[in-house]
N, CA, C and O atoms as a MOPAC input file, in Angstrom:
PM7 MOZYME 1SCF
protein

 N     23.20100 1    52.77000 1    71.69600 1
 C     22.79000 1    54.20500 1    71.75900 1
 C     22.01100 1    54.44500 1    72.93500 1
 O     21.08600 1    53.69200 1    73.23900 1
 N     22.32700 1    55.44500 1    73.61700 1
 C     21.40600 1    55.85100 1    74.84000 1
 C     19.98400 1    56.27000 1    74.32800 1
 O     19.73500 1    56.61500 1    73.17300 1
 N     19.18800 1    56.19700 1    75.25100 1
 C     17.69400 1    56.64500 1    74.82900 1
 C     17.30800 1    57.98600 1    75.53500 1
 O     17.78600 1    58.36300 1    76.60500 1
 N     16.50000 1    58.56700 1    74.89000 1
 C     15.74900 1    59.88300 1    75.62600 1
 C     15.25100 1    59.47700 1    76.95300 1
 O     14.59200 1    58.44900 1    77.11100 1
 N     15.56900 1    60.29200 1    77.91300 1
 C     15.16500 1    60.19400 1    79.10100 1
 C     16.32100 1    59.41200 1    80.08100 1
 O     16.31100 1    59.60100 1    81.29800 1
 N     17.25500 1    58.57100 1    79.47000 1
 C     18.45600 1    58.26100 1    80.15400 1
 C     19.17100 1    59.37100 1    80.71600 1
 O     19.23300 1    60.46500 1    80.15500 1
 N     19.79800 1    59.06300 1    81.99000 1
 C     20.66700 1    59.82900 1    82.57500 1
 C     21.97700 1    59.88300 1    81.71300 1
 O     22.56700 1    58.89300 1    81.28000 1
 N     22.34500 1    61.21000 1    81.53000 1
 C     23.75100 1    61.33800 1    80.84200 1
 C     24.85900 1    60.85100 1    81.60200 1
 O     24.97500 1    61.32600 1    82.73200 1
 N     25.72900 1    59.97700 1    81.21200 1
 C     27.05500 1    59.64800 1    81.88700 1
 C     27.83900 1    60.89600 1    82.04600 1
 O     27.98600 1    61.67500 1    81.10500 1
 N     28.37700 1    61.11000 1    83.29800 1
 C     29.30800 1    62.22800 1    83.52000 1
 C     30.74400 1    61.75400 1    83.13500 1
 O     31.10500 1    60.57800 1    83.16800 1
 N     31.45800 1    62.72900 1    82.79400 1
 C     32.81400 1    62.54300 1    82.40300 1
 C     33.54000 1    63.88100 1    82.51500 1
 O     32.99300 1    64.98300 1    82.55700 1
 N     35.04300 1    63.59300 1    82.56100 1
 C     35.85800 1    64.55200 1    82.36200 1
 C     36.89900 1    64.53900 1    81.39200 1
 O     37.52100 1    63.47800 1    81.34600 1
 N     37.24600 1    65.40900 1    80.62700 1
 C     38.24400 1    65.19800 1    79.46900 1
 C     38.78800 1    66.41500 1    79.12200 1
 O     38.20600 1    67.46300 1    79.40300 1
 N     40.08100 1    66.38200 1    78.40800 1
 C     40.70200 1    67.52600 1    77.90400 1
 C     39.94600 1    67.91100 1    76.41500 1
 O     39.32000 1    67.08500 1    75.75000 1
 N     40.11800 1    69.17200 1    76.08400 1
 C     39.47200 1    69.62500 1    74.75200 1
 C     40.37800 1    70.70300 1    74.31700 1
 O     41.31400 1    71.13900 1    74.98800 1
 N     40.02800 1    71.09600 1    73.14700 1
 C     40.73400 1    72.11400 1    72.26700 1
 C     40.83700 1    73.47900 1    73.19400 1
 O     41.73200 1    74.31300 1    73.05500 1
 N     39.77800 1    73.56500 1    74.15600 1
 C     39.70900 1    74.86500 1    74.87500 1
 C     39.74400 1    74.61400 1    76.29300 1
 O     39.06000 1    75.29200 1    77.05900 1
 N     40.55900 1    73.60400 1    76.73000 1
 C     40.78200 1    73.25100 1    78.16300 1
 C     39.89500 1    72.16000 1    78.60500 1
 O     39.14700 1    71.55500 1    77.83700 1
 N     40.00400 1    71.92400 1    79.88200 1
 C     39.10900 1    70.78200 1    80.46500 1
 C     37.61200 1    70.88600 1    80.45500 1
 O     37.03300 1    71.95500 1    80.64700 1
 N     36.99800 1    69.74700 1    80.22700 1
 C     35.52600 1    69.79400 1    80.23000 1
 C     35.09100 1    68.83900 1    81.20400 1
 O     35.47500 1    67.67000 1    81.16500 1
 N     34.22500 1    69.32800 1    82.17000 1
 C     33.73600 1    68.54800 1    83.33400 1
 C     32.06300 1    68.60900 1    83.09500 1
 O     31.42300 1    69.63200 1    83.33500 1
 N     31.55800 1    67.58600 1    82.67600 1
 C     30.17600 1    67.57000 1    82.30900 1
 C     29.26400 1    67.87200 1    83.60800 1
 O     28.19500 1    68.48100 1    83.57000 1
 N     29.83100 1    67.37600 1    84.68400 1
 C     29.02200 1    67.64600 1    85.97000 1
 C     28.86800 1    69.11900 1    86.35200 1
 O     27.90700 1    69.54200 1    86.99400 1
 N     29.94400 1    69.91200 1    85.88600 1
 C     29.95500 1    71.40900 1    86.26800 1
 C     28.91200 1    72.05200 1    85.29800 1
 O     28.48300 1    73.16400 1    85.60700 1
 N     28.44000 1    71.42000 1    84.08500 1
 C     27.57600 1    72.16800 1    83.39300 1
 C     26.02600 1    71.74700 1    83.48300 1
 O     25.08800 1    72.46500 1    83.13500 1
 N     25.93300 1    70.45800 1    84.01000 1
 C     24.55300 1    70.03900 1    84.44400 1
 C     23.89700 1    71.07300 1    85.24100 1
 O     24.54800 1    71.62100 1    86.13000 1
 N     22.62800 1    71.41700 1    85.01600 1
 C     22.03900 1    72.29500 1    85.74800 1
 C     22.17600 1    73.73200 1    85.48400 1
 O     21.37700 1    74.51300 1    86.00100 1
 N     23.14900 1    74.15800 1    84.70000 1
 C     23.63000 1    75.43800 1    84.37200 1
 C     23.26600 1    75.77600 1    82.95000 1
 O     22.87800 1    76.91100 1    82.67100 1
 N     23.38400 1    74.77300 1    81.98600 1
 C     23.15200 1    74.83100 1    80.53500 1
 C     22.84400 1    73.53400 1    79.94600 1
 O     23.31600 1    72.48500 1    80.38400 1
 N     21.91000 1    73.62200 1    78.77300 1
 C     22.01900 1    72.27700 1    78.18800 1
 C     23.30400 1    72.11600 1    77.47000 1
 O     24.09500 1    73.02900 1    77.23200 1
 N     23.44300 1    70.82400 1    77.13400 1
 C     24.68600 1    70.31200 1    76.45100 1
 C     24.45600 1    69.57200 1    75.21800 1
 O     23.50500 1    68.79100 1    75.25300 1
 N     25.14700 1    69.65000 1    74.09200 1
 C     25.11900 1    68.99700 1    73.00400 1
 C     26.32700 1    68.32100 1    72.67000 1
 O     27.32000 1    69.01200 1    72.44100 1
 N     26.39400 1    67.16800 1    72.61100 1
 C     27.47900 1    66.21300 1    72.28400 1
 C     27.45300 1    65.65600 1    70.90100 1
 O     26.61000 1    64.81500 1    70.58900 1
 N     28.33000 1    66.08500 1    70.08100 1
 C     28.43700 1    65.58900 1    68.55500 1
 C     29.60600 1    64.56200 1    68.42400 1
 O     30.74800 1    64.95100 1    68.17700 1
 N     29.32500 1    63.35500 1    68.57800 1
 C     30.14900 1    62.22300 1    68.29800 1
 C     30.49700 1    62.10500 1    66.90100 1
 O     29.49500 1    61.84400 1    66.23600 1
 N     31.53300 1    62.20000 1    66.22300 1
 C     31.92100 1    62.06300 1    64.95600 1
 C     33.04000 1    61.31700 1    64.62600 1
 O     33.96800 1    61.28200 1    65.43400 1
 N     33.12700 1    60.59800 1    63.38000 1
 C     34.21800 1    59.50200 1    63.19500 1
 C     35.66400 1    60.12900 1    63.19600 1
 O     36.54600 1    59.61300 1    63.88200 1
 N     35.91700 1    61.30500 1    62.38200 1
 C     37.35000 1    61.60700 1    62.16100 1
 C     37.38300 1    63.14400 1    61.66800 1
 O     36.55100 1    63.67200 1    60.93100 1
 N     38.52900 1    63.74900 1    62.23800 1
 C     38.80200 1    65.15100 1    61.78400 1
 C     39.22200 1    65.18700 1    60.30300 1
 O     39.76100 1    64.22500 1    59.75600 1
 N     38.97700 1    66.20900 1    59.76100 1
 C     39.38800 1    66.52700 1    58.28800 1
 C     38.88200 1    65.54100 1    57.11600 1
 O     39.37000 1    65.51500 1    55.98600 1
 N     37.81100 1    64.72700 1    57.57900 1
 C     36.94700 1    64.08100 1    56.49400 1
 C     35.89000 1    64.89300 1    56.05100 1
 O     35.42200 1    65.73600 1    56.81700 1
 N     35.34500 1    64.71100 1    54.62700 1
 C     34.35100 1    65.61300 1    54.18100 1
 C     33.14900 1    65.54200 1    55.03900 1
 O     32.74600 1    66.63600 1    55.43400 1
 N     32.38400 1    64.33400 1    55.47200 1
 C     31.18200 1    64.40300 1    55.96800 1
 C     31.49000 1    65.12600 1    57.47600 1
 O     30.75900 1    66.06700 1    57.78600 1
 N     32.42400 1    64.75800 1    58.30100 1
 C     32.96400 1    65.40400 1    59.61700 1
 C     32.99000 1    66.88800 1    59.44400 1
 O     32.27400 1    67.62800 1    60.11700 1
 N     33.77100 1    67.28700 1    58.58900 1
 C     34.15800 1    68.76500 1    58.20600 1
 C     32.72000 1    69.48900 1    58.09500 1
 O     32.39800 1    70.45000 1    58.79300 1
 N     31.92700 1    68.90600 1    57.14400 1
 C     30.61400 1    69.46600 1    56.86200 1
 C     29.75900 1    69.74800 1    58.05000 1
 O     29.25700 1    70.83600 1    58.33000 1
 N     29.63900 1    68.44600 1    58.82300 1
 C     28.86200 1    68.54400 1    60.00100 1
 C     29.29800 1    69.58200 1    61.04400 1
 O     28.51900 1    70.36600 1    61.58500 1
 N     30.59000 1    69.51400 1    61.26800 1
 C     31.12000 1    70.63600 1    62.43400 1
 C     31.10500 1    72.08700 1    61.81500 1
 O     30.97400 1    73.06600 1    62.55000 1
 N     31.22700 1    72.19100 1    60.59400 1
 C     31.14100 1    73.48000 1    59.92700 1
 C     29.72900 1    74.06500 1    60.11200 1
 O     29.52400 1    75.26000 1    60.32200 1
 N     28.86600 1    73.21600 1    60.02600 1
 C     27.32900 1    73.48500 1    59.98400 1
 C     26.99300 1    73.86400 1    61.53200 1
 O     26.18800 1    74.75500 1    61.80400 1
 N     27.67500 1    73.11500 1    62.51100 1
 C     27.51000 1    73.55800 1    63.90700 1
 C     28.07600 1    75.11200 1    64.09900 1
 O     27.48700 1    75.99700 1    64.72000 1
 N     29.17800 1    75.21900 1    63.51500 1
 C     29.92100 1    76.46700 1    63.66600 1
 C     29.02700 1    77.56600 1    63.07400 1
 O     28.94700 1    78.66400 1    63.62600 1
 N     28.36300 1    77.27600 1    61.96600 1
 C     27.48200 1    78.25600 1    61.23700 1
 C     26.24100 1    78.61900 1    62.01300 1
 O     25.65200 1    79.69100 1    61.87900 1
 N     25.87300 1    77.62100 1    62.86100 1
 C     24.62200 1    77.77600 1    63.72200 1
 C     24.97200 1    78.23500 1    65.01000 1
 O     24.08500 1    78.03500 1    65.84000 1
 N     26.00400 1    78.79700 1    65.44200 1
 C     26.46600 1    79.21600 1    66.60100 1
 C     25.36600 1    80.18900 1    67.21900 1
 O     25.05100 1    80.00400 1    68.39400 1
 N     24.88700 1    81.00500 1    66.64500 1
 C     23.86900 1    81.93600 1    67.17500 1
 C     22.68900 1    81.26700 1    67.76000 1
 O     22.22200 1    81.67100 1    68.82500 1
 N     22.13700 1    80.17400 1    67.06600 1
 C     21.14400 1    79.43200 1    67.52000 1
 C     21.42300 1    78.70300 1    68.86300 1
 O     20.60000 1    78.65800 1    69.77800 1
 N     22.57800 1    78.17300 1    68.89900 1
 C     23.11700 1    77.36500 1    70.10600 1
 C     23.23000 1    78.39900 1    71.07900 1
 O     22.69800 1    78.12800 1    72.15600 1
 N     23.79800 1    79.54400 1    70.98600 1
 C     23.89800 1    80.59200 1    71.95600 1
 C     22.57400 1    81.17400 1    72.50300 1
 O     22.38900 1    81.47500 1    73.68200 1
 N     21.63400 1    81.29800 1    71.45100 1
 C     20.13900 1    81.85100 1    71.93100 1
 C     19.67900 1    80.79800 1    72.88200 1
 O     19.10300 1    81.14400 1    73.91400 1
 N     19.88500 1    79.56100 1    72.61900 1
 C     19.30100 1    78.50000 1    73.47800 1
 C     20.12700 1    78.24100 1    74.94800 1
 O     19.68600 1    77.58100 1    75.89000 1
 N     21.30200 1    78.86300 1    74.89700 1
 C     22.11400 1    78.82600 1    76.05700 1
 C     22.72000 1    77.52600 1    76.28500 1
 O     22.94900 1    77.07500 1    77.40700 1
 N     23.02200 1    76.81900 1    74.97300 1
 C     23.53800 1    75.50400 1    74.99100 1
 C     25.09100 1    75.56200 1    74.69400 1
 O     25.63200 1    76.27500 1    73.85000 1
 N     25.66600 1    74.71600 1    75.51200 1
 C     27.15000 1    74.39200 1    75.21600 1
 C     27.26500 1    73.18100 1    74.36100 1
 O     26.72000 1    72.12400 1    74.67800 1
 N     28.02300 1    73.33900 1    73.19700 1
 C     28.25000 1    72.48700 1    72.20300 1
 C     29.79700 1    71.94600 1    72.16200 1
 O     30.79200 1    72.66900 1    72.22100 1
 N     29.78600 1    70.71300 1    72.06500 1
 C     31.15900 1    69.96500 1    71.92100 1
 C     31.09300 1    68.81000 1    70.86500 1
 O     30.11800 1    68.07500 1    70.71000 1
 N     32.26900 1    68.75100 1    70.15700 1
 C     32.58100 1    67.78700 1    69.22900 1
 C     33.27800 1    66.72900 1    70.09100 1
 O     33.96100 1    67.06500 1    71.05800 1
 N     33.09800 1    65.41800 1    69.72800 1
 C     33.77300 1    64.42200 1    70.40700 1
 C     34.38600 1    63.31700 1    69.56700 1
 O     33.64900 1    62.67300 1    68.82000 1
 N     35.60600 1    63.07000 1    69.63200 1
 C     36.30300 1    61.80800 1    69.02900 1
 C     37.73200 1    61.63900 1    69.68400 1
 O     38.27200 1    62.43700 1    70.45000 1
 N     38.20100 1    60.51100 1    69.25400 1
 C     39.44600 1    59.98600 1    69.96100 1
 C     40.78000 1    60.43800 1    69.47100 1
 O     41.81500 1    59.92900 1    69.90200 1
 N     40.77100 1    61.36100 1    68.59900 1
 C     42.06700 1    62.04700 1    68.05000 1
 C     42.71200 1    62.87200 1    69.19800 1
 O     42.05800 1    63.16000 1    70.20000 1
 N     43.88900 1    63.21200 1    69.05000 1
 C     44.55100 1    63.95400 1    70.21100 1
 C     44.29900 1    65.30500 1    70.13700 1
 O     43.70200 1    65.79100 1    69.17700 1
 N     44.73400 1    66.00700 1    71.14400 1
 C     44.40700 1    67.54800 1    71.18400 1
 C     44.98000 1    68.23200 1    70.08400 1
 O     44.26500 1    69.01500 1    69.45900 1
 N     46.32500 1    68.03400 1    69.70500 1
 C     46.81500 1    68.73200 1    68.69800 1
 C     46.23300 1    68.56600 1    67.47000 1
 O     46.20700 1    69.55300 1    66.73400 1
 N     45.66100 1    67.32300 1    67.00500 1
 C     44.99500 1    66.95800 1    65.76800 1
 C     43.72300 1    67.88700 1    65.78200 1
 O     43.44300 1    68.57800 1    64.80300 1
 N     43.06200 1    67.87800 1    66.78200 1
 C     41.81500 1    68.58100 1    67.08500 1
 C     41.94300 1    70.15200 1    66.85500 1
 O     41.20900 1    70.85600 1    66.16200 1
 N     43.07600 1    70.53700 1    67.62200 1
 C     43.32900 1    72.08000 1    67.43600 1
 C     43.68300 1    72.50000 1    66.06800 1
 O     43.35200 1    73.63400 1    65.72100 1
 N     44.38700 1    71.64200 1    65.14900 1
 C     44.68100 1    71.91600 1    63.84500 1
 C     43.30600 1    71.91300 1    63.09800 1
 O     42.98200 1    72.84000 1    62.35500 1
 N     42.55800 1    70.88300 1    63.32100 1
 C     41.20100 1    70.69000 1    62.60400 1
 C     40.49000 1    72.05800 1    62.77100 1
 O     40.12100 1    72.74800 1    61.82000 1
 N     40.33500 1    72.38000 1    64.08600 1
 C     39.41700 1    73.62300 1    64.60100 1
 C     39.94300 1    74.83400 1    63.96100 1
 O     39.16800 1    75.62200 1    63.41700 1
 N     41.33100 1    75.05200 1    63.99200 1
 C     41.77400 1    76.19200 1    63.36700 1
 C     41.68300 1    76.27300 1    61.91100 1
 O     41.56100 1    77.37500 1    61.37700 1
 N     41.73400 1    75.17200 1    61.20900 1
 C     41.56800 1    75.02100 1    59.72900 1
 C     40.25400 1    75.55200 1    59.34900 1
 O     40.13600 1    76.35600 1    58.42400 1
 N     39.31700 1    75.14500 1    60.00500 1
 C     37.99600 1    75.24200 1    59.71300 1
 C     37.26500 1    76.52200 1    60.66600 1
 O     36.09300 1    76.79900 1    60.41200 1
 N     37.78600 1    77.06900 1    61.45200 1
 C     37.32700 1    78.26300 1    62.23200 1
 C     36.21000 1    77.70600 1    63.29700 1
 O     35.21200 1    78.37200 1    63.56800 1
 N     36.44400 1    76.56700 1    63.80700 1
 C     35.56600 1    75.91000 1    64.84300 1
 C     35.78500 1    76.69300 1    66.07900 1
 O     36.94100 1    76.82400 1    66.48200 1
 N     34.81200 1    77.22100 1    66.71800 1
 C     34.83600 1    78.03600 1    67.77100 1
 C     34.34100 1    77.42300 1    68.96400 1
 O     34.19200 1    78.11900 1    69.96800 1
 N     34.07100 1    76.21100 1    68.97600 1
 C     33.47900 1    75.59800 1    70.10500 1
 C     34.52400 1    74.27400 1    70.37600 1
 O     35.20600 1    73.81600 1    69.45900 1
 N     34.55400 1    73.73400 1    71.73900 1
 C     35.62600 1    72.87700 1    71.96300 1
 C     35.34600 1    71.41900 1    71.54100 1
 O     34.25900 1    70.86100 1    71.69000 1
 N     36.40500 1    70.88700 1    71.01900 1
 C     36.37600 1    69.53200 1    70.64000 1
 C     37.19900 1    68.60200 1    71.69000 1
 O     38.36700 1    68.82600 1    72.00500 1
 N     36.44800 1    67.56900 1    72.16500 1
 C     36.83300 1    66.84800 1    73.26400 1
 C     37.74200 1    65.83000 1    72.81900 1
 O     37.56200 1    65.32100 1    71.71300 1
 N     38.75000 1    65.45300 1    73.59100 1
 C     39.71500 1    64.29400 1    73.29300 1
 C     39.05100 1    63.18200 1    74.11800 1
 O     38.97300 1    63.20400 1    75.34600 1
 N     38.56800 1    62.18400 1    73.30400 1
 C     38.14400 1    60.95000 1    74.02600 1
 C     39.18500 1    59.89500 1    74.17200 1
 O     39.10300 1    58.84700 1    73.53200 1
 N     40.14500 1    60.13800 1    74.98200 1
 C     41.23700 1    59.24800 1    75.30100 1
 C     40.80300 1    57.94100 1    75.59600 1
 O     39.98700 1    57.76300 1    76.50000 1
 N     41.26400 1    56.99500 1    74.92600 1
 C     40.92800 1    55.42000 1    75.15300 1
 C     39.40300 1    55.26000 1    74.75400 1
 O     38.81200 1    54.22200 1    75.04900 1
 N     38.84900 1    56.16100 1    74.16700 1
 C     37.33400 1    56.11300 1    73.81100 1
 C     36.43700 1    55.68200 1    74.98800 1
 O     35.50600 1    54.88300 1    74.89200 1
 N     36.82700 1    56.30000 1    76.09400 1
 C     35.94700 1    55.95600 1    77.34700 1
 C     34.60700 1    56.83400 1    77.30400 1
 O     33.58900 1    56.43700 1    77.87100 1
 N     34.65300 1    57.94700 1    76.66100 1
 C     33.17700 1    58.62100 1    76.48600 1
 C     32.43300 1    57.96200 1    75.57000 1
 O     31.25400 1    57.72200 1    75.83200 1
 N     32.98100 1    57.57600 1    74.39000 1
 C     32.09500 1    56.81400 1    73.34400 1
 C     31.63800 1    55.57200 1    73.94600 1
 O     30.53800 1    55.16900 1    73.56700 1
 N     32.26000 1    54.89800 1    74.79900 1
 C     31.69400 1    53.75100 1    75.31100 1
 C     30.69900 1    53.99900 1    76.38900 1
 O     29.80400 1    53.17200 1    76.56300 1
 N     30.78200 1    55.14100 1    77.17900 1
 C     29.74700 1    55.56200 1    78.17800 1
 C     28.51300 1    56.05500 1    77.45300 1
 O     27.41300 1    56.09400 1    78.00300 1
 N     28.71700 1    56.41600 1    76.25200 1
 C     27.30500 1    56.92600 1    75.57000 1
 C     26.97300 1    55.86000 1    74.59400 1
 O     26.11500 1    56.14900 1    73.76100 1
 N     27.48100 1    54.72500 1    74.55300 1
 C     27.05600 1    53.69800 1    73.76100 1
 C     27.13600 1    53.99000 1    72.20700 1
 O     26.25800 1    53.64200 1    71.41800 1
 N     28.24700 1    54.64500 1    71.87300 1
 C     28.35800 1    55.14000 1    70.41600 1
 C     29.10800 1    53.91900 1    69.71000 1
 O     30.27800 1    53.68000 1    70.01000 1
 N     28.47900 1    53.21300 1    68.84600 1
 C     29.22300 1    52.10700 1    68.26300 1
 C     30.23400 1    52.39200 1    67.16900 1
 O     30.52300 1    53.55900 1    66.90400 1
 N     30.73900 1    51.45800 1    66.57600 1
 C     31.84400 1    51.58700 1    65.58100 1
 C     31.32700 1    51.28500 1    64.25700 1
 O     30.32200 1    50.58900 1    64.11100 1
 N     32.06200 1    51.84700 1    63.16200 1
 C     31.67800 1    51.56000 1    61.81300 1
 C     32.97100 1    51.04000 1    61.01500 1
 O     34.03500 1    50.78800 1    61.58100 1
 N     32.79800 1    50.93600 1    59.90700 1
 C     33.90300 1    50.50900 1    58.88500 1
 C     34.94700 1    49.49700 1    59.46500 1
 O     36.13400 1    49.78700 1    59.61300 1
 N     34.43800 1    48.37000 1    59.75600 1
 C     35.38800 1    47.44400 1    60.20300 1
 C     35.83000 1    47.61200 1    61.54600 1
 O     36.83400 1    47.02800 1    61.95400 1
 N     35.05100 1    48.48100 1    62.36800 1
 C     35.16900 1    48.80800 1    63.81400 1
 C     36.45800 1    49.87500 1    64.04900 1
 O     37.00100 1    50.02600 1    65.14300 1
 N     36.81600 1    50.53300 1    62.90700 1
 C     37.80200 1    51.60300 1    63.01400 1
 C     37.33600 1    52.97900 1    63.57000 1
 O     37.98900 1    53.67200 1    64.35000 1
 N     36.21400 1    53.24900 1    63.10000 1
 C     35.78300 1    54.61700 1    63.34800 1
 C     34.50300 1    54.56200 1    64.18600 1
 O     33.73200 1    53.61800 1    64.01100 1
 N     34.25000 1    55.43400 1    65.01200 1
 C     33.06100 1    55.54300 1    65.76300 1
 C     31.91700 1    56.11300 1    64.88100 1
 O     32.14800 1    56.82200 1    63.90100 1
 N     30.74700 1    55.78400 1    65.26000 1
 C     29.46300 1    56.10600 1    64.66500 1
 C     29.30900 1    57.75500 1    64.84600 1
 O     29.91100 1    58.41000 1    65.69600 1
 N     28.39200 1    58.27400 1    63.88300 1
 C     28.05500 1    59.68900 1    64.00500 1
 C     26.77000 1    59.81600 1    64.70400 1
 O     25.73500 1    59.46700 1    64.13700 1
 N     26.76500 1    60.33900 1    66.01700 1
 C     25.56900 1    60.48000 1    66.86000 1
 C     25.74300 1    61.66300 1    67.65500 1
 O     26.76600 1    61.99500 1    68.25300 1
 N     24.58700 1    62.29700 1    67.60100 1
 C     24.24300 1    63.56500 1    68.34200 1
 C     23.41300 1    63.30500 1    69.51900 1
 O     22.39500 1    62.63200 1    69.36400 1
 N     23.75000 1    63.79700 1    70.78600 1
 C     23.07600 1    63.79000 1    71.94400 1
 C     22.97200 1    65.30400 1    72.45100 1
 O     23.90600 1    66.10300 1    72.40600 1
 N     21.74800 1    65.56100 1    72.92000 1
 C     21.53900 1    66.82600 1    73.66500 1
 C     21.00000 1    66.39300 1    75.09900 1
 O     20.19000 1    65.48500 1    75.28200 1
 N     21.54800 1    67.14700 1    76.03800 1
 C     21.39100 1    66.81900 1    77.53000 1
 C     20.69800 1    68.06400 1    78.02000 1
 O     21.09500 1    69.20400 1    77.78000 1
 N     19.54900 1    67.73000 1    78.77900 1
 C     18.82000 1    68.77900 1    79.37200 1
 C     19.32400 1    69.34900 1    80.65600 1
 O     20.38100 1    68.90100 1    81.10300 1
 N     18.70900 1    70.25100 1    81.27400 1
 C     19.23700 1    70.82800 1    82.43000 1
 C     19.23900 1    69.95400 1    83.62600 1
 O     19.87400 1    70.28000 1    84.62800 1
 N     18.54300 1    68.84000 1    83.56100 1
 C     18.38200 1    67.94700 1    84.70600 1
 C     19.31600 1    66.90900 1    84.48500 1
 O     19.38200 1    66.05500 1    85.36800 1
 N     20.21600 1    66.76900 1    83.28000 1
 C     21.22500 1    65.85300 1    83.05800 1
 C     20.74600 1    64.60900 1    82.34600 1
 O     21.46000 1    63.60700 1    82.31000 1
 N     19.39200 1    64.65600 1    81.70400 1
 C     18.87100 1    63.57100 1    81.07300 1
 C     19.03000 1    63.91600 1    79.48100 1
 O     18.98600 1    65.05500 1    79.01400 1
 N     19.21400 1    62.75600 1    78.77200 1
 C     19.35500 1    62.63100 1    77.29500 1
 C     17.84400 1    63.28000 1    76.79700 1
 O     16.81900 1    62.64200 1    77.03800 1
 N     17.79600 1    64.39500 1    76.19300 1
 C     16.75200 1    64.89200 1    75.58300 1
 C     16.54100 1    64.71900 1    74.14300 1
 O     15.44400 1    64.87900 1    73.60900 1
 N     17.78700 1    64.33400 1    73.42500 1
 C     17.78600 1    64.18600 1    72.01300 1
 C     18.83200 1    63.10200 1    71.77600 1
 O     19.84400 1    63.12000 1    72.47700 1
 N     18.66000 1    62.09000 1    70.77700 1
 C     19.53900 1    61.12400 1    70.60400 1
 C     19.36600 1    60.69200 1    69.00700 1
 O     18.37300 1    60.07600 1    68.61800 1
 N     20.19900 1    60.99600 1    68.33900 1
 C     20.13700 1    60.72000 1    66.68800 1
 C     21.22900 1    60.46900 1    66.16900 1
 O     22.21900 1    61.15500 1    66.41900 1
 N     21.26000 1    59.26400 1    65.21000 1
 C     22.39600 1    59.02500 1    64.37900 1
 C     22.44100 1    60.06800 1    63.25200 1
 O     21.42600 1    60.68600 1    62.93100 1
 N     23.59900 1    60.25300 1    62.67000 1
 C     23.60500 1    61.01400 1    61.49000 1
 C     24.09500 1    62.55800 1    61.83900 1
 O     24.96300 1    62.77100 1    62.68600 1
 N     23.45800 1    63.58400 1    61.11000 1
 C     23.98800 1    64.85300 1    61.06400 1
 C     22.76100 1    65.75700 1    61.36700 1
 O     22.63500 1    66.70700 1    60.59500 1
 N     21.99000 1    65.65400 1    62.18700 1
 C     20.58100 1    66.52700 1    62.35900 1
 C     21.01500 1    67.99900 1    62.29300 1
 O     22.15400 1    68.42100 1    62.49200 1
 N     19.91300 1    68.71600 1    61.97700 1
 C     20.03500 1    70.13500 1    61.97100 1
 C     20.00900 1    70.91800 1    63.54200 1
 O     19.42200 1    70.37400 1    64.47800 1
 N     20.60500 1    72.05000 1    63.68300 1
 C     20.36800 1    72.54700 1    64.84500 1
 C     19.08300 1    72.84800 1    65.34700 1
 O     18.82000 1    72.86900 1    66.54900 1
 N     18.22300 1    73.09800 1    64.37500 1
 C     16.78600 1    73.32100 1    64.70600 1
 C     16.22200 1    72.15200 1    65.40500 1
 O     15.55700 1    72.29400 1    66.43100 1
 N     16.48000 1    70.93800 1    64.85300 1
 C     15.91100 1    69.76600 1    65.31700 1
 C     16.46400 1    69.35900 1    66.68100 1
 O     15.75800 1    68.83000 1    67.53900 1
 N     17.77100 1    69.63300 1    66.84000 1
 C     18.48400 1    69.29000 1    68.03600 1
 C     17.90500 1    70.20000 1    69.22500 1
 O     17.54400 1    69.74300 1    70.31000 1
 N     17.87000 1    71.52500 1    68.87100 1
 C     17.39600 1    72.46200 1    69.80900 1
 C     15.96000 1    72.36100 1    70.19700 1
 O     15.61800 1    72.69500 1    71.33100 1
 N     15.11200 1    71.92700 1    69.33500 1
 C     13.80400 1    71.91200 1    69.56500 1
 C     13.40700 1    70.80100 1    70.69500 1
 O     12.34300 1    70.80800 1    71.31400 1
 N     14.42200 1    69.87500 1    70.84400 1
 C     14.40300 1    68.87300 1    72.13200 1
 C     14.62700 1    69.51100 1    73.49600 1
 O     14.17900 1    69.02600 1    74.53500 1
 N     15.31400 1    70.57600 1    73.43300 1
 C     15.46400 1    71.40500 1    74.72100 1
 C     14.64900 1    72.41100 1    75.20100 1
 O     14.86100 1    72.97500 1    76.27500 1
 N     13.56500 1    72.71100 1    74.33200 1
 C     12.64000 1    73.62400 1    74.56800 1
 C     11.54800 1    73.11400 1    75.50400 1
 O     10.61300 1    73.85000 1    75.82000 1

C-alpha cells in the first residue's frame, strides 16, 4: 500500500465516462481513487452508493472521484446505471493501476483489496486507508 506523502503514480485508462488521464487532473483538483473488489457485490455496492450519496461533499471540496477495478467498461456501465452512480468507474485493464498503487489481492488472490487513496493538488498521496472510510474522513485529508 502506498503511504501518505508518496507521489501518486500517473496513469491513463478508460472509464464509464471516457478516458481518464491523472496527469491532467493533478494541480487542478484533488483526486479520490476508490479501489474495490467487484461490481454488484453487497459491500462494494454499499461503498460506491455511499460515495454517490456524498456527491455534494466531494463537489464542495472540488474533488474528482473515481472507482477502480478490473471489470470491463460494459460491466462497469451496467453497475453504474443500476445504482445511479454518477462518477466515473475506471477500467483497470490487466490490473496495471492496482499494481502501481500497491493494492493487494484477497480471497485466494482473486479479488483486489478495498483501498481508498486521496491525492492532493501537488500529486501526493494525502490519504490512504483500507476499507470503506467516510467522505468526511477522506476529505479532511485534503483541507
